[in-house]
N, CA, C and O atoms as a DFTB+ gen file, in Angstrom:
728 C
 N C O
     1  1       0.853      -1.179       0.000
     2  2       0.000       0.000       0.000
     3  2       0.897       1.240       0.000
     4  3       1.859       1.334       0.762
     5  1       0.558       2.177      -0.868
     6  2       1.329       3.416      -0.951
     7  2       0.377       4.598      -0.799
     8  3      -0.543       4.776      -1.599
     9  1       0.607       5.397       0.226
    10  2      -0.162       6.613       0.466
    11  2       0.736       7.805       0.175
    12  3       1.857       7.890       0.677
    13  1       0.236       8.714      -0.635
    14  2       0.938       9.976      -0.880
    15  2       0.213      11.065      -0.099
    16  3      -0.994      11.255      -0.248
    17  1       0.958      11.768       0.726
    18  2       0.411      12.891       1.493
    19  2       0.776      14.185       0.784
    20  3       1.896      14.361       0.304
    21  1      -0.201      15.086       0.731
    22  2       0.036      16.413       0.153
    23  2      -0.232      17.436       1.243
    24  3      -1.379      17.674       1.621
    25  1       0.838      18.039       1.742
    26  2       0.712      19.117       2.729
    27  2       0.474      20.410       1.959
    28  3       1.281      20.796       1.113
    29  1      -0.631      21.071       2.255
    30  2      -1.047      22.250       1.503
    31  2      -0.233      23.492       1.771
    32  3      -0.386      24.492       1.071
    33  1       0.624      23.451       2.764
    34  2       1.514      24.579       3.036
    35  2       2.929      24.169       2.672
    36  3       3.389      23.091       3.049
    37  1       3.614      25.027       1.942
    38  2       4.997      24.745       1.552
    39  2       6.014      25.246       2.579
    40  3       7.217      25.028       2.429
    41  1       5.526      25.911       3.612
    42  2       6.415      26.499       4.611
    43  2       7.170      25.412       5.379
    44  3       6.578      24.415       5.793
    45  1       8.460      25.604       5.563
    46  2       9.253      24.693       6.367
    47  2       8.684      24.653       7.782
    48  3       8.475      25.697       8.400
    49  1       8.437      23.465       8.286
    50  2       7.917      23.326       9.641
    51  2       6.453      23.662       9.775
    52  3       5.977      23.882      10.888
    53  1       5.719      23.710       8.670
    54  2       4.299      24.068       8.744
    55  2       3.551      23.068       9.618
    56  3       3.941      21.905       9.726
    57  1       2.479      23.533      10.236
    58  2       1.683      22.659      11.090
    59  2       1.078      21.517      10.285
    60  3       0.987      20.394      10.780
    61  1       0.666      21.789       9.060
    62  2       0.072      20.728       8.252
    63  2       1.104      19.710       7.796
    64  3       0.785      18.527       7.680
    65  1       2.303      20.130       7.542
    66  2       3.374      19.166       7.244
    67  2       3.645      18.310       8.475
    68  3       3.821      17.097       8.364
    69  1       3.677      18.942       9.650
    70  2       3.893      18.177      10.873
    71  2       2.736      17.210      11.140
    72  3       2.950      16.110      11.648
    73  1       1.517      17.620      10.799
    74  2       0.363      16.736      10.935
    75  2       0.518      15.538       9.979
    76  3       0.210      14.406      10.353
    77  1       0.986      15.782       8.770
    78  2       1.246      14.697       7.816
    79  2       2.326      13.756       8.335
    80  3       2.225      12.540       8.174
    81  1       3.354      14.315       8.955
    82  2       4.417      13.478       9.517
    83  2       3.894      12.609      10.661
    84  3       4.321      11.465      10.822
    85  1       2.975      13.151      11.449
    86  2       2.357      12.356      12.519
    87  2       1.506      11.243      11.923
    88  3       1.514      10.119      12.427
    89  1       0.771      11.543      10.857
    90  2      -0.013      10.515      10.170
    91  2       0.914       9.440       9.594
    92  3       0.588       8.253       9.619
    93  1       2.042       9.855       9.089
    94  2       3.032       8.914       8.552
    95  2       3.478       7.937       9.643
    96  3       3.590       6.736       9.399
    97  1       3.728       8.455      10.832
    98  2       4.139       7.609      11.966
    99  2       3.031       6.624      12.326
   100  3       3.296       5.445      12.563
   101  1       1.798       7.106      12.367
   102  2       0.655       6.257      12.733
   103  2       0.445       5.157      11.695
   104  3       0.239       3.997      12.051
   105  1       0.497       5.518      10.422
   106  2       0.317       4.524       9.359
   107  2       1.401       3.452       9.447
   108  3       1.118       2.271       9.244
   109  1       2.630       3.847       9.744
   110  2       3.720       2.869       9.873
   111  2       3.442       1.877      10.997
   112  3       3.796       0.703      10.889
   113  1       2.810       2.340      12.075
   114  2       2.456       1.440      13.178
   115  2       1.306       0.518      12.791
   116  3       1.313      -0.666      13.128
   117  1       0.318       1.061      12.085
   118  2      -0.869       0.291      11.728
   119  2      -0.620      -0.688      10.580
   120  3      -1.181      -1.784      10.559
   121  1       0.202      -0.297       9.651
   122  2       0.432      -1.058       8.418
   123  2       1.926      -1.016       8.114
   124  3       2.361      -0.231       7.271
   125  1       2.731      -1.864       8.802
   126  2       4.195      -1.777       8.682
   127  2       4.737      -1.894       7.253
   128  3       5.810      -1.368       6.957
   129  1       4.010      -2.575       6.369
   130  2       4.493      -2.714       4.992
   131  2       4.087      -1.552       4.096
   132  3       4.499      -1.487       2.938
   133  1       3.290      -0.641       4.619
   134  2       2.823       0.491       3.815
   135  2       3.955       1.491       3.581
   136  3       4.865       1.646       4.394
   137  1       3.857       2.154       2.444
   138  2       4.767       3.255       2.141
   139  2       3.953       4.533       2.237
   140  3       2.866       4.623       1.666
   141  1       4.462       5.510       2.945
   142  2       3.778       6.792       3.145
   143  2       4.755       7.868       2.722
   144  3       5.764       8.097       3.389
   145  1       4.461       8.526       1.621
   146  2       5.348       9.534       1.052
   147  2       4.713      10.906       1.197
   148  3       3.547      11.092       0.851
   149  1       5.467      11.858       1.703
   150  2       5.006      13.246       1.718
   151  2       5.550      13.902       0.452
   152  3       6.759      14.052       0.272
   153  1       4.625      14.282      -0.411
   154  2       4.980      14.784      -1.730
   155  2       5.765      16.091      -1.634
   156  3       5.365      17.023      -0.937
   157  1       6.876      16.139      -2.340
   158  2       7.629      17.389      -2.480
   159  2       7.177      18.031      -3.784
   160  3       7.496      17.548      -4.870
   161  1       6.441      19.112      -3.665
   162  2       5.913      19.788      -4.854
   163  2       6.262      21.271      -4.878
   164  3       5.620      22.057      -5.575
   165  1       7.271      21.642      -4.123
   166  2       7.632      23.052      -3.990
   167  2       8.141      23.668      -5.296
   168  3       8.147      24.890      -5.443
   169  1       8.565      22.838      -6.233
   170  2       9.103      23.362      -7.487
   171  2       8.109      23.314      -8.653
   172  3       8.486      23.567      -9.797
   173  1       6.846      22.990      -8.370
   174  2       5.834      22.948      -9.428
   175  2       5.510      24.386      -9.848
   176  3       5.158      25.215      -9.009
   177  1       5.628      24.678     -11.148
   178  2       5.378      26.054     -11.596
   179  2       3.889      26.388     -11.618
   180  3       3.038      25.508     -11.487
   181  1       3.596      27.656     -11.783
   182  2       2.213      28.092     -11.948
   183  2       1.684      27.470     -13.239
   184  3       2.366      27.456     -14.264
   185  1       0.450      26.955     -13.168
   186  2      -0.124      26.313     -14.338
   187  2      -0.238      27.303     -15.493
   188  3      -0.703      28.431     -15.327
   189  1       0.197      26.850     -16.660
   190  2       0.166      27.670     -17.864
   191  2       0.096      26.713     -19.044
   192  3       1.005      25.905     -19.239
   193  1      -0.964      26.792     -19.831
   194  2      -1.104      25.884     -20.973
   195  2       0.031      26.016     -21.978
   196  3       0.281      25.090     -22.750
   197  1       0.716      27.141     -21.981
   198  2       1.843      27.309     -22.904
   199  2       2.984      26.343     -22.594
   200  3       3.775      26.017     -23.480
   201  1       3.078      25.883     -21.349
   202  2       4.156      24.961     -20.977
   203  2       3.620      23.579     -20.595
   204  3       4.345      22.765     -20.022
   205  1       2.345      23.317     -20.915
   206  2       1.708      22.065     -20.481
   207  2       2.293      20.826     -21.158
   208  3       2.457      19.794     -20.506
   209  1       2.611      20.908     -22.457
   210  2       3.129      19.739     -23.188
   211  2       4.426      20.107     -23.879
   212  3       4.421      21.023     -24.702
   213  1       5.499      19.468     -23.603
   214  2       5.614      18.437     -22.585
   215  2       5.592      19.067     -21.192
   216  3       5.987      20.217     -21.004
   217  1       5.125      18.290     -20.235
   218  2       5.016      18.802     -18.866
   219  2       6.400      19.122     -18.306
   220  3       7.368      18.409     -18.573
   221  1       6.484      20.205     -17.525
   222  2       7.754      20.481     -16.845
   223  2       8.162      19.279     -15.982
   224  3       7.310      18.522     -15.515
   225  1       9.449      19.117     -15.781
   226  2       9.982      17.957     -15.039
   227  2       9.324      17.816     -13.678
   228  3       8.980      16.703     -13.278
   229  1       9.140      18.916     -12.954
   230  2       8.530      18.851     -11.620
   231  2       7.103      18.315     -11.695
   232  3       6.677      17.550     -10.830
   233  1       6.381      18.708     -12.708
   234  2       4.997      18.243     -12.882
   235  2       4.991      16.760     -13.226
   236  3       4.201      15.998     -12.669
   237  1       5.851      16.349     -14.125
   238  2       5.933      14.930     -14.493
   239  2       6.275      14.082     -13.273
   240  3       5.731      12.991     -13.098
   241  1       7.170      14.580     -12.437
   242  2       7.571      13.841     -11.231
   243  2       6.408      13.681     -10.261
   244  3       6.160      12.574      -9.784
   245  1       5.682      14.766      -9.955
   246  2       4.578      14.652      -8.991
   247  2       3.430      13.834      -9.582
   248  3       2.765      13.093      -8.857
   249  1       3.193      13.957     -10.878
   250  2       2.170      13.112     -11.503
   251  2       2.515      11.634     -11.338
   252  3       1.648      10.827     -11.001
   253  1       3.769      11.280     -11.574
   254  2       4.194       9.884     -11.452
   255  2       4.021       9.383     -10.018
   256  3       3.585       8.252      -9.804
   257  1       4.359      10.215      -9.045
   258  2       4.213       9.810      -7.644
   259  2       2.749       9.612      -7.279
   260  3       2.413       8.655      -6.581
   261  1       1.872      10.502      -7.739
   262  2       0.447      10.371      -7.448
   263  2      -0.131       9.170      -8.183
   264  3      -0.947       8.437      -7.623
   265  1       0.276       8.962      -9.415
   266  2      -0.205       7.819     -10.185
   267  2       0.167       6.513      -9.492
   268  3      -0.622       5.568      -9.496
   269  1       1.339       6.449      -8.906
   270  2       1.819       5.249      -8.213
   271  2       1.083       4.999      -6.886
   272  3       1.109       3.882      -6.369
   273  1       0.442       6.011      -6.345
   274  2      -0.188       5.906      -5.021
   275  2      -1.496       5.128      -5.083
   276  3      -2.215       5.146      -6.082
   277  1      -1.775       4.446      -3.975
   278  2      -3.062       3.776      -3.799
   279  2      -4.083       4.716      -3.176
   280  3      -5.286       4.474      -3.265
   281  1      -3.610       5.785      -2.548
   282  2      -4.479       6.781      -1.936
   283  2      -3.726       8.080      -1.729
   284  3      -2.501       8.090      -1.612
   285  1      -4.476       9.185      -1.685
   286  2      -3.888      10.517      -1.495
   287  2      -4.528      11.143      -0.268
   288  3      -5.752      11.219      -0.163
   289  1      -3.685      11.595       0.664
   290  2      -4.165      12.196       1.909
   291  2      -3.747      13.659       1.904
   292  3      -2.559      13.980       1.903
   293  1      -4.744      14.540       1.900
   294  2      -4.501      15.980       1.884
   295  2      -4.466      16.523       3.308
   296  3      -5.281      16.141       4.148
   297  1      -3.522      17.410       3.569
   298  2      -3.398      18.111       4.846
   299  2      -3.390      19.601       4.510
   300  3      -2.372      20.148       4.087
   301  1      -4.531      20.242       4.703
   302  2      -4.645      21.615       4.220
   303  2      -4.788      22.630       5.334
   304  3      -5.534      22.408       6.288
   305  1      -4.081      23.742       5.221
   306  2      -4.373      24.881       6.080
   307  2      -5.628      25.586       5.573
   308  3      -6.207      25.195       4.559
   309  1      -6.031      26.609       6.276
   310  2      -7.166      27.423       5.827
   311  2      -6.728      28.873       5.812
   312  3      -6.364      29.439       6.843
   313  1      -6.768      29.472       4.621
   314  2      -6.450      30.885       4.450
   315  2      -7.713      31.579       3.959
   316  3      -8.203      31.281       2.869
   317  1      -8.237      32.496       4.751
   318  2      -9.431      33.243       4.356
   319  2     -10.579      32.313       3.942
   320  3     -11.223      32.519       2.913
   321  1     -10.816      31.303       4.756
   322  2     -11.891      30.324       4.525
   323  2     -11.726      29.535       3.237
   324  3     -12.716      29.127       2.630
   325  1     -10.478      29.313       2.807
   326  2     -10.239      28.541       1.600
   327  2      -8.916      27.809       1.745
   328  3      -8.095      28.166       2.590
   329  1      -8.707      26.793       0.929
   330  2      -7.395      26.139       0.921
   331  2      -6.433      27.026       0.129
   332  3      -6.879      27.850      -0.670
   333  1      -5.132      26.874       0.333
   334  2      -4.146      27.780      -0.271
   335  2      -4.119      27.730      -1.795
   336  3      -4.362      26.687      -2.402
   337  1      -3.821      28.871      -2.394
   338  2      -3.691      28.978      -3.838
   339  2      -2.665      28.023      -4.431
   340  3      -2.933      27.422      -5.471
   341  1      -1.494      27.861      -3.806
   342  2      -0.534      26.909      -4.381
   343  2      -1.084      25.478      -4.460
   344  3      -0.763      24.745      -5.395
   345  1      -1.908      25.078      -3.488
   346  2      -2.514      23.752      -3.542
   347  2      -3.482      23.661      -4.720
   348  3      -3.531      22.639      -5.405
   349  1      -4.241      24.709      -4.955
   350  2      -5.141      24.739      -6.117
   351  2      -4.330      24.626      -7.405
   352  3      -4.731      23.919      -8.329
   353  1      -3.211      25.307      -7.470
   354  2      -2.333      25.230      -8.637
   355  2      -1.858      23.795      -8.857
   356  3      -1.883      23.301      -9.984
   357  1      -1.427      23.127      -7.791
   358  2      -0.990      21.737      -7.912
   359  2      -2.128      20.869      -8.445
   360  3      -1.920      20.043      -9.333
   361  1      -3.318      21.056      -7.905
   362  2      -4.469      20.271      -8.351
   363  2      -4.826      20.585      -9.810
   364  3      -5.280      19.703     -10.540
   365  1      -4.624      21.828     -10.233
   366  2      -4.847      22.158     -11.642
   367  2      -3.911      21.332     -12.527
   368  3      -4.345      20.787     -13.542
   369  1      -2.648      21.237     -12.157
   370  2      -1.704      20.424     -12.931
   371  2      -2.105      18.953     -12.904
   372  3      -2.106      18.289     -13.941
   373  1      -2.446      18.442     -11.723
   374  2      -2.777      17.020     -11.599
   375  2      -4.083      16.663     -12.291
   376  3      -4.310      15.503     -12.635
   377  1      -4.940      17.652     -12.495
   378  2      -6.241      17.393     -13.118
   379  2      -6.186      17.358     -14.640
   380  3      -7.155      16.960     -15.285
   381  1      -5.092      17.760     -15.203
   382  2      -4.970      17.808     -16.661
   383  2      -4.569      16.434     -17.195
   384  3      -3.797      15.728     -16.547
   385  1      -5.074      16.048     -18.354
   386  2      -4.652      14.782     -18.944
   387  2      -3.139      14.772     -19.156
   388  3      -2.547      15.772     -19.561
   389  1      -2.537      13.640     -18.878
   390  2      -1.097      13.514     -19.059
   391  2      -0.751      13.578     -20.544
   392  3       0.268      14.150     -20.930
   393  1      -1.599      12.992     -21.357
   394  2      -1.364      12.987     -22.800
   395  2      -2.572      12.422     -23.514
   396  3      -3.597      12.157     -22.886
   397  1      -2.465      12.235     -24.822
   398  2      -3.618      11.773     -25.596
   399  2      -4.123      10.390     -25.181
   400  3      -5.297      10.072     -25.375
   401  1      -3.241       9.571     -24.613
   402  2      -3.629       8.205     -24.244
   403  2      -3.736       7.989     -22.746
   404  3      -4.061       6.887     -22.303
   405  1      -3.467       9.020     -21.960
   406  2      -3.546       8.883     -20.500
   407  2      -4.266      10.089     -19.917
   408  3      -3.905      11.235     -20.183
   409  1      -5.291       9.812     -19.115
   410  2      -6.059      10.880     -18.483
   411  2      -5.328      11.480     -17.296
   412  3      -4.113      11.345     -17.149
   413  1      -6.101      12.144     -16.461
   414  2      -5.516      12.769     -15.269
   415  2      -5.255      11.714     -14.193
   416  3      -5.925      10.683     -14.150
   417  1      -4.284      11.978     -13.332
   418  2      -3.772      10.968     -12.393
   419  2      -4.587      10.835     -11.106
   420  3      -4.353       9.906     -10.332
   421  1      -5.529      11.733     -10.861
   422  2      -6.329      11.670      -9.633
   423  2      -7.578      10.814      -9.785
   424  3      -8.194      10.440      -8.787
   425  1      -7.951      10.506     -10.992
   426  2      -9.205       9.822     -11.288
   427  2      -9.339       8.506     -10.522
   428  3      -8.533       7.590     -10.688
   429  1     -10.375       8.431      -9.680
   430  2     -10.674       7.208      -8.939
   431  2      -9.830       6.956      -7.711
   432  3     -10.052       5.965      -7.015
   433  1      -8.870       7.814      -7.418
   434  2      -8.001       7.604      -6.254
   435  2      -8.769       7.867      -4.966
   436  3      -9.495       8.857      -4.871
   437  1      -8.618       6.984      -3.963
   438  2      -9.158       7.289      -2.637
   439  2      -8.463       8.527      -2.065
   440  3      -7.259       8.711      -2.246
   441  1      -9.230       9.369      -1.378
   442  2      -8.686      10.609      -0.810
   443  2      -9.206      10.810       0.602
   444  3     -10.379      10.574       0.890
   445  1      -8.312      11.250       1.472
   446  2      -8.664      11.659       2.831
   447  2      -8.255      13.117       2.989
   448  3      -7.346      13.597       2.313
   449  1      -8.940      13.814       3.891
   450  2      -8.671      15.241       4.091
   451  2      -8.549      15.527       5.583
   452  3      -9.406      15.137       6.375
   453  1      -7.480      16.207       5.949
   454  2      -7.226      16.659       7.315
   455  2      -6.706      18.078       7.251
   456  3      -6.374      18.584       6.179
   457  1      -6.636      18.719       8.411
   458  2      -6.039      20.042       8.443
   459  2      -5.977      20.615       9.835
   460  3      -6.751      20.257      10.723
   461  1      -5.033      21.514       9.998
   462  2      -4.848      22.223      11.258
   463  2      -4.635      23.692      10.935
   464  3      -3.951      24.031       9.969
   465  1      -5.221      24.559      11.747
   466  2      -5.027      25.991      11.550
   467  2      -5.081      26.709      12.884
   468  3      -5.444      26.135      13.911
   469  1      -4.714      27.969      12.842
   470  2      -4.699      28.789      14.051
   471  2      -6.100      29.169      14.501
   472  3      -6.311      29.461      15.678
   473  1      -7.054      29.170      13.591
   474  2      -8.406      29.623      13.886
   475  2      -9.219      28.647      14.720
   476  3      -8.854      27.486      14.900
   477  1     -10.328      29.159      15.219
   478  2     -11.196      28.384      16.095
   479  2     -12.020      27.330      15.391
   480  3     -12.522      26.413      16.041
   481  1     -12.176      27.433      14.079
   482  2     -12.938      26.411      13.352
   483  2     -12.020      25.443      12.630
   484  3     -12.477      24.635      11.821
   485  1     -10.743      25.517      12.913
   486  2      -9.807      24.625      12.249
   487  2      -9.814      24.893      10.757
   488  3      -9.724      26.042      10.324
   489  1      -9.920      23.850       9.987
   490  2      -9.896      23.989       8.528
   491  2     -11.194      23.490       7.903
   492  3     -11.204      23.053       6.752
   493  1     -12.279      23.553       8.651
   494  2     -13.554      22.981       8.190
   495  2     -14.033      23.589       6.877
   496  3     -14.469      22.860       5.986
   497  1     -13.962      24.900       6.743
   498  2     -14.459      25.540       5.520
   499  2     -13.527      25.228       4.351
   500  3     -13.995      24.919       3.255
   501  1     -12.225      25.304       4.571
   502  2     -11.265      24.973       3.515
   503  2     -11.432      23.528       3.064
   504  3     -11.347      23.227       1.873
   505  1     -11.670      22.641       4.017
   506  2     -11.857      21.233       3.659
   507  2     -13.095      21.041       2.788
   508  3     -13.070      20.266       1.832
   509  1     -14.169      21.741       3.117
   510  2     -15.378      21.634       2.297
   511  2     -15.113      22.083       0.862
   512  3     -15.586      21.454      -0.085
   513  1     -14.359      23.167       0.699
   514  2     -14.016      23.633      -0.649
   515  2     -13.122      22.610      -1.359
   516  3     -13.310      22.320      -2.540
   517  1     -12.152      22.071      -0.623
   518  2     -11.243      21.086      -1.211
   519  2     -12.006      19.832      -1.626
   520  3     -11.768      19.286      -2.703
   521  1     -12.920      19.375      -0.776
   522  2     -13.709      18.190      -1.106
   523  2     -14.569      18.434      -2.340
   524  3     -14.733      17.533      -3.162
   525  1     -15.115      19.628      -2.483
   526  2     -15.886      19.946      -3.689
   527  2     -15.020      19.765      -4.931
   528  3     -15.464      19.180      -5.920
   529  1     -13.800      20.259      -4.884
   530  2     -12.911      20.167      -6.040
   531  2     -12.474      18.736      -6.309
   532  3     -12.565      18.269      -7.444
   533  1     -12.003      18.034      -5.291
   534  2     -11.486      16.678      -5.555
   535  2     -12.613      15.703      -5.886
   536  3     -12.381      14.699      -6.559
   537  1     -13.816      15.982      -5.428
   538  2     -14.967      15.167      -5.849
   539  2     -15.232      15.379      -7.337
   540  3     -15.487      14.425      -8.071
   541  1     -15.171      16.629      -7.774
   542  2     -15.335      16.936      -9.192
   543  2     -14.269      16.227     -10.026
   544  3     -14.532      15.823     -11.158
   545  1     -13.071      16.076      -9.468
   546  2     -11.974      15.410     -10.176
   547  2     -12.077      13.891     -10.081
   548  3     -11.157      13.174     -10.474
   549  1     -13.193      13.410      -9.562
   550  2     -13.528      11.993      -9.486
   551  2     -12.656      11.198      -8.522
   552  3     -12.407      10.011      -8.734
   553  1     -12.196      11.856      -7.462
   554  2     -11.509      11.115      -6.417
   555  2     -12.571      10.468      -5.527
   556  3     -13.683      10.981      -5.411
   557  1     -12.233       9.360      -4.909
   558  2     -13.139       8.666      -3.987
   559  2     -12.890       9.236      -2.588
   560  3     -12.029       8.747      -1.858
   561  1     -13.640      10.260      -2.226
   562  2     -13.396      11.011      -0.995
   563  2     -13.958      10.271       0.217
   564  3     -15.119       9.860       0.235
   565  1     -13.113      10.115       1.218
   566  2     -13.541       9.576       2.501
   567  2     -14.101      10.760       3.296
   568  3     -13.342      11.548       3.861
   569  1     -15.414      10.878       3.336
   570  2     -16.036      12.009       4.020
   571  2     -16.042      11.868       5.533
   572  3     -16.089      12.867       6.250
   573  1     -15.996      10.644       6.020
   574  2     -15.959      10.406       7.466
   575  2     -14.920       9.343       7.751
   576  3     -14.875       8.335       7.046
   577  1     -14.103       9.526       8.735
   578  2     -13.952      10.781       9.462
   579  2     -12.997      11.726       8.739
   580  3     -12.072      11.308       8.042
   581  1     -13.258      12.999       8.932
   582  2     -12.310      14.038       8.532
   583  2     -11.751      14.623       9.820
   584  3     -12.389      14.547      10.870
   585  1     -10.584      15.197       9.741
   586  2      -9.962      15.782      10.923
   587  2      -9.711      17.257      10.698
   588  3      -9.063      17.644       9.725
   589  1     -10.221      18.076      11.593
   590  2      -9.914      19.501      11.585
   591  2      -9.460      19.875      12.987
   592  3     -10.198      19.695      13.956
   593  1      -8.266      20.387      13.089
   594  2      -7.682      20.731      14.380
   595  2      -7.677      22.253      14.523
   596  3      -6.939      22.939      13.816
   597  1      -8.498      22.786      15.434
   598  2      -8.530      24.237      15.647
   599  2      -7.428      24.686      16.602
   600  3      -6.790      23.872      17.269
   601  1      -7.222      25.990      16.651
   602  2      -6.282      26.594      17.610
   603  2      -4.919      25.903      17.582
   604  3      -4.351      25.576      18.625
   605  1      -4.416      25.691      16.389
   606  2      -3.207      24.898      16.199
   607  2      -1.987      25.387      16.939
   608  3      -1.177      24.579      17.394
   609  1      -1.835      26.687      17.070
   610  2      -0.623      27.184      17.717
   611  2      -0.581      26.866      19.209
   612  3       0.484      26.918      19.823
   613  1      -1.732      26.536      19.795
   614  2      -1.732      26.120      21.203
   615  2      -1.189      24.701      21.353
   616  3      -0.916      24.259      22.469
   617  1      -1.030      23.991      20.248
   618  2      -0.524      22.619      20.273
   619  2       0.951      22.549      19.854
   620  3       1.487      21.464      19.625
   621  1       1.592      23.703      19.757
   622  2       2.993      23.755      19.359
   623  2       3.847      24.106      20.572
   624  3       3.595      25.086      21.274
   625  1       4.865      23.275      20.797
   626  2       5.790      23.496      21.911
   627  2       7.208      23.419      21.352
   628  3       7.622      22.390      20.818
   629  1       7.942      24.514      21.479
   630  2       9.290      24.623      20.927
   631  2       9.320      24.285      19.438
   632  3      10.240      23.620      18.962
   633  1       8.300      24.750      18.706
   634  2       8.232      24.554      17.262
   635  2       7.716      23.199      16.809
   636  3       7.629      22.935      15.610
   637  1       7.372      22.335      17.766
   638  2       6.950      20.978      17.433
   639  2       5.473      20.800      17.770
   640  3       5.026      21.148      18.862
   641  1       4.725      20.252      16.814
   642  2       3.309      19.980      17.009
   643  2       3.126      18.796      17.945
   644  3       3.686      17.720      17.728
   645  1       2.332      19.012      18.990
   646  2       1.950      17.945      19.921
   647  2       0.431      17.904      19.918
   648  3      -0.221      18.778      20.488
   649  1      -0.128      16.889      19.278
   650  2      -1.574      16.851      19.046
   651  2      -2.408      16.683      20.309
   652  3      -3.542      17.159      20.358
   653  1      -1.883      16.027      21.318
   654  2      -2.631      15.864      22.565
   655  2      -3.981      15.208      22.331
   656  3      -4.050      14.089      21.821
   657  1      -5.062      15.904      22.704
   658  2      -6.401      15.323      22.614
   659  2      -6.894      15.130      21.180
   660  3      -7.927      14.494      20.971
   661  1      -6.188      15.657      20.204
   662  2      -6.564      15.444      18.797
   663  2      -5.951      14.166      18.214
   664  3      -6.381      13.700      17.159
   665  1      -4.962      13.605      18.888
   666  2      -4.267      12.429      18.370
   667  2      -5.198      11.236      18.114
   668  3      -5.090      10.612      17.058
   669  1      -6.105      10.897      19.035
   670  2      -6.991       9.748      18.752
   671  2      -7.838       9.933      17.490
   672  3      -8.175       8.957      16.820
   673  1      -8.176      11.166      17.169
   674  2      -8.961      11.427      15.965
   675  2      -8.130      11.168      14.707
   676  3      -8.642      10.637      13.721
   677  1      -6.851      11.541      14.740
   678  2      -5.965      11.263      13.617
   679  2      -5.756       9.757      13.480
   680  3      -5.712       9.234      12.366
   681  1      -5.629       9.069      14.592
   682  2      -5.469       7.617      14.560
   683  2      -6.690       6.947      13.934
   684  3      -6.552       6.046      13.107
   685  1      -7.873       7.382      14.325
   686  2      -9.106       6.815      13.750
   687  2      -9.201       7.103      12.252
   688  3      -9.637       6.255      11.473
   689  1      -8.790       8.300      11.864
   690  2      -8.832       8.630      10.444
   691  2      -7.848       7.754       9.661
   692  3      -8.168       7.282       8.571
   693  1      -6.662       7.540      10.213
   694  2      -5.677       6.684       9.539
   695  2      -6.219       5.264       9.379
   696  3      -6.084       4.670       8.309
   697  1      -6.818       4.725      10.411
   698  2      -7.403       3.382      10.337
   699  2      -8.471       3.320       9.248
   700  3      -8.496       2.383       8.450
   701  1      -9.350       4.319       9.218
   702  2     -10.439       4.344       8.233
   703  2      -9.880       4.479       6.813
   704  3     -10.390       3.850       5.886
   705  1      -8.844       5.291       6.640
   706  2      -8.295       5.490       5.293
   707  2      -7.616       4.217       4.799
   708  3      -7.766       3.846       3.635
   709  1      -6.884       3.559       5.659
   710  2      -6.254       2.281       5.283
   711  2      -7.338       1.289       4.850
   712  3      -7.181       0.578       3.858
   713  1      -8.424       1.253       5.597
   714  2      -9.530       0.339       5.260
   715  2     -10.167       0.724       3.917
   716  3     -10.489      -0.152       3.114
   717  1     -10.349       2.017       3.671
   718  2     -10.908       2.454       2.394
   719  2     -10.014       2.040       1.225
   720  3     -10.506       1.585       0.192
   721  1      -8.716       2.197       1.389
   722  2      -7.771       1.845       0.323
   723  2      -7.806       0.342       0.043
   724  3      -7.736      -0.091      -1.108
   725  1      -7.915      -0.446       1.118
   726  2      -7.972      -1.909       0.933
   727  2      -9.169      -2.274       0.092
   728  3      -9.397      -3.453      -0.179
């Protein structure tokens, strides 16, 4: 089993990247033979049809990694009640057909959605927007359970995310996602 995680924030040490790393640890405990990759997509350019074919190397690389995955787990922050623009850009690239004989790489992939933010509602609104988009892209979205962690900065100690009372919810989501992929 191969799970690709997409952290919606490119910032070094972002809370959502740390949440993905915690999910990676949990999946390794639950499914020791599973591979859990956190996608490096920081070099993906802004989508532009003028450079779509052939795809830039960074785009070809992330497409190949997503195509190889059995499931995609999104970890999104919430900016102004929406998921980040760079994440939308990545999804625009992934939603385009690879070529005349190969469609887009997200089609039919199981997807889970989590997120942590500084706000009191966590990433609930951003997740709803993200689910609308990935559903349109024909991903098999795991609607329950979803994880939204509010007041994220209260869970950071010396720069490290400590989920505390949110940890069991992430564990349950990991179990459910593994089961969905199976």
